[in-house]
N, C-alpha and C positions, 0 to 999 in steps of 0.2 A: 368414455373413449374419448381418445386423442388424436391428434396429428402429427407427422413426421414426415421434415421435406428433404427430398433425396435427390439432387442433382433436377429433372425432368419429371419428377413423379412423385404422387404424394400416396402416403400410406395413411388409410383409418385405420385404427385397431382400439379393439377391447381391449380392457385392464387395465393392469397397474403399468405407467410407461417406464418405471424402472424394470419391471419383468415383460417386456414386449412378447407375451405368447399369446394363443388363440386366435381370434380371427383378424386377418388381415386384408385388406383389397388395395391395389396398386392401379393407378390409373395415371396417363399422360397427364400434362396441363400446361396451361399459358400462366405463368406468375400473374401478372395483372390481373386475368379474368378471374382468377383464382382466390384472389384477395376482395376482388367484388364480391364473391358468393359467398366467402366465409364471414365478411361483414365482421363485427365486432369480434368473434371468434379468431380473426388473422391474428391477434397481439400472441395468443397462444401458439401459433405456430411454430415448431421447431427449427429456427435459422440456421442452426450448426448442431453437432452434437461431438463432444470432445469426451474421449474414454480416458478416465482415471484424471479426472480433474472435479473438483468440490470446490463448494460457496461454504465456508464455516465461520459461523459465529459464535462466540464464547460469552455465555452470559448466565448469572443465577438466575433462578425462577423470575424473582420480581424485575430482573433487568431485563429480561427478556419479555416480561409483562407491559413493563413500559415502555420497550422500544417493539413493539406487536407490528405497527403498521409499517415501520424501517424493512423490520423483518420479511413481512409479508413481499414487500416490494423486490427484496434481495431472492427469496422464493420464485416469484414471476420470473423474475431474471434466470435463473438458476433450470427452472423449466422450461424456459422458452430455448436455452443453448445448451441442453441435454444435458447439463452437470450434476454432480450429484449436490444435494444440499443436505450440511449437516448443524446442528444445534448440540453445543455443548456447554455442561455447567460449572466446569472447573473442580466439581465434585466426583469425577470418575475414577481417578486411579488415589490407590491409597501412598503413592509414592510422593506425591506432590502435597497432602496434605500438611506436610511439614512449612510450606509455604503459605503461612497467615496473611498475607497481603493480597487480595485476590489476582492483581495485575502479575506477580511475578508467577504463581499460582496458573493463571493462563496460558502460559510458554510451557510451562511442565505439563499443562494437559495437552497440548497439542503435540509437544516432543513424545510423549506415550501414546498417544491415539494415533500418530502417523504409523508407530508399530504393528499398528492393527491392519493398517493398508498395504495394497500393491507397491514394492519398489518401484519408485520414480513416478509415484502418484504427487499429483500438483494439487497443492491447498491454496486458496486465495483466504486468508484470514482478516476477517470483519471486526472491528467494535459495532455495536448494536446500535449507534445513531449514525448511519448510513443509508442512504438512499439510492435505488438503480434510478440515476439521471439521463441517461440515454440506453435505453435498454435493448435496442436492434445492433448494436456492436457487443461482440464478444471479448475475450481476454486475450486471442491466439495472439497480439504481438507481444505479450509479456509471458506466455506460455513457450512461445517458441523460442523466446531469448536464449531459455535454459539454463540460466543461472541456478544454483541449489537454494539460493536466498537472494530474495528482492526486498529491498528497504527503499523511501523515498526521503529527501528532505522536505519536512513539511514548509506551507505555504505561510510565509510572513510571520514565523518563527524562527529561532536558529538552531533549532534541534532537528535529529534524524525522528522520523517518525515512529512510534512505537504500537499504534493501534491496529495499524494496518499492515501487512505484508504478502508476500510469497513465500511459500517454500516448496521444493521438491524433496519426497520421501526418500533422502538418501542419510547414510551416517553423520556425513558432515550437518547436515540441517538440524537433525537431531541432536546433536553435539552442542551446536550453538545455541539452540532453544535453551537446553540445558544450563548449559552456563549462563544463560541470560536470566533464568528461574533463580540460580545459586547466588547471586547479587543481590539478593532478599537479605543472607546473610553480613552484607558487606555496607549495608546501608549506612550514611553518616546521622547523627543525632538531629541536624537541620534538615531545612527543606532540600529535597534531591528530585523531585516529581517523580517520586516512585521508579517505575520499569523505564519511564523516557528518560531519565537521567541514568540510567545503567544502562540502556544501548548504547550511548556513545563510548563507553568504556568497551564493551564486548565488540563492538566493531573494530577498535583500536586492536586487541587483545586479538580478534581473528586473524586482521590482516598482517599483525607483527611491525607495524610501523612505530618508527622512533619517538619518545617520548611518552611513552605508556605510563611509567614511575612519575612524572611530573604531574600529569594530569589526574592518574589515579590519588596524588597524596591531596590536590586540590579535593578531589568529591571527599575523602574521608575528610577532609577537614572543614565541612560544611556546616555550621554549627545555626546559623541564622535561621530565623522562622520564616514563613510566606510571606511575611511584611516586608522583608529585605530580600530582594531576589538577586542583587548584584553578585554575591560569592556565586551564586551559581550559574548565572551569565560568563560570570570569569572562566569558572570552571570548563562551559560549552565553548567556548572560546576557544580554550588549550584544544579540545578535541578536536574543532574544527581547524584549526593550524596543522597538526598533526594527520587528520586523516587527508585533505587537500579536496580539491574540487569532486564532484559526482564522478563515479568510475566502475566499470566492469572489472571486476578485479579476477584474475585466474590463481588460485592458489593452486600450492600442492596437494591437498585432498579434498578439494573443493573449488567452488566458485560463488562471487558473491556481489550483487551491482548495487549501487546506488545511485538513484534517479533523480536526475534536476528537478526541483520545483516546478509542478503540473504537469510531469512528463510521465507519471504512474497513471494506474488506471482510477485512483481513487484522492480525492483533494477537497480541501474545505471550500465548500460550495459558495459561501458567503463573499468568498474573492472573487469569485466570477460571475458575482450578481443572482447566484442561481441560477444560471444559464451551463447549458451543455448543448453537444452535438452530433449529429449521425456521423459526423465522418472523422472528428479531431479530437483532443483533448479529453478529459479526465471521461470515464465512464459512471463514476460513483462518484456521490456528493459525502463527505463527511461533516460531522458537527449540527446532524439536523434534529434537535433535541424535542421539537415538539411535534407530536403524531398527527395534529391539526396541518402541520406545513405539508405534509406528506399526502392529507386525502384534499385539500384544497388548492394547494400551490401545483405539487408535482405530478400527483395523479387525479385525473376525472373519475375513475372508477376503478379503484382499486382491486375489489374482488375479481373483477373481471382484467386485469392487468393492465389498464390502458391508461399511459400517460398523459398528461394535460400538455400536449404539444405546443399551444400557442404558450403557455407561459414558460415553459421549459426551455423547449429545441431553438437553437439559432443557427445561421447559416455557419461553416467554416471560417469565412472571410471575418463575419460579425464578431463571433467568439474571440477569432485570435488577435483582432483589434483589441478586445478587452483584457486579453494575457500581457499584450504586449504594454498596453497604457498602463497597467497594474506595475510591470515588470521597470519599467521607466518611472515609477513615482517612488521606486523602493529599489534605489540601488545596492542599498545594504544585504539585501538577499537575493539580488539576480546582477550578473556582470553585465555592465554597460556597453555599447560600441558594437563593433563588428569582427573587432583583431582575435577573438577567441571561439572555440567550437561551439560553447553555451553562451555567449553573448545574447543578449536579447533581440537586440536590432537586427541580429543574423538568424535566428532561429525562432523567436519567441511567438509570434503571429502565426506561424507554421506548425506549431508545437513539434518541432524536429530538433530539440537541443536536446543531443544524445550524450548517455556518458562515455566519460574518454573512456580508449581501450586502455588495456592493463599495462602495454609497455608506453603509454602517451606521455608525453609530457603537458605541465608541469606535475613529476610525480614524486612522492614521498620516500623518504628512507626505510626500507625494510630492514629489521636487524636480524640475526638469527638467535635462536632459542635461548643461547647461553647468555646471550646479555640484553632479553629483551627487557627483564624488569629493570635494569640499572643504565640502558643508554643514554647519555646526555643528549639533551633538549634543549635549544634554546627558544623557547617562545618570544613572538614578535607582540611585543605588549607596547602598544602605541594606539594613542585616539584613531589614528588612518585604520590599524590592520582591525579595531573593534567596529569597525564601518561595513564590513564584510564578512558575510555567516556564510560565503558559497563557498568557501574554499581559501586558499592560500592567499595573504595581503598581496604577495608578490605579483597576483594575476590585477592588481589593479591599476587601470592606466590611467 
């Protein structure tokens, strides 16, 4: 038996929620009274239902076992909102076995799996160390944004995040993921952060921004081990200068959006004191490695899908103040002031720092296919430029 909410009716159904057939009783209700009657079961009430939307976790069996509690929280979330829940192992498709690195194989797997889904199916792809921190809120904001590929700048790291993203089932998205996977064969001999290093170039390639050859050569010449990360961050700096501030790109064959820090539906929760809100900010927290944190801090009854509200939830105002303080403390990751669309003092407190529109300045120069790999690019290489990983150093005021 399970419950579905639809406008002012509640349906009590018997059977599999993914195959809603059999007995169904619909009654009018008062939402507040119903919540009281349901008690502990209120958390299982479907508060929204979106067709052709899935929560997808990719991990081998040992990975899925290690993060079983985190994945359980995501299953609770998917059930609550009527999303599909998919667990993939990255061993499903023969075409992907050529990629021996799991993380590159992951993106190949998602690309091949999308071929089996309906056109325009929306998949929210997650790492396993992610927990649903604000489970009442759905993904409508990002689903309705409509881009084929949605990525985000990681909080307090310089890179575009590789582990969590949203893709719509289009040829553009599938091609993007497969090109990302094929960077397995382009890996340099030194530390390159696996798929996280490669995604920077895949985005540059997709956007056809100038400077690809400059940054690609830096990538291929990464020879240092993990004990010396300076060359790697120099390479990332090159890509950031080329891509510019987070933007909603409209391209001839599709669309790609890069979200500013803390504006996507998932973020590293530790930087927000592991707090979330029912109204604003990230819905999921990434980087939750210890399953005990899920069952002791985030959830008071994981089997019953009951969040530990006292530990996790804060008002929109309190979470906004926390985010603003973080942004003000790290100007190398968040543009300061109120003079730009993504400036912290203008929008961070309300979590309203939106991606720039496609044509909005400052806009990187795009080049045609014939000159893409050779177009000149003057990298702004100075101490000042390296202080800012949120886009062009010319934005620093």
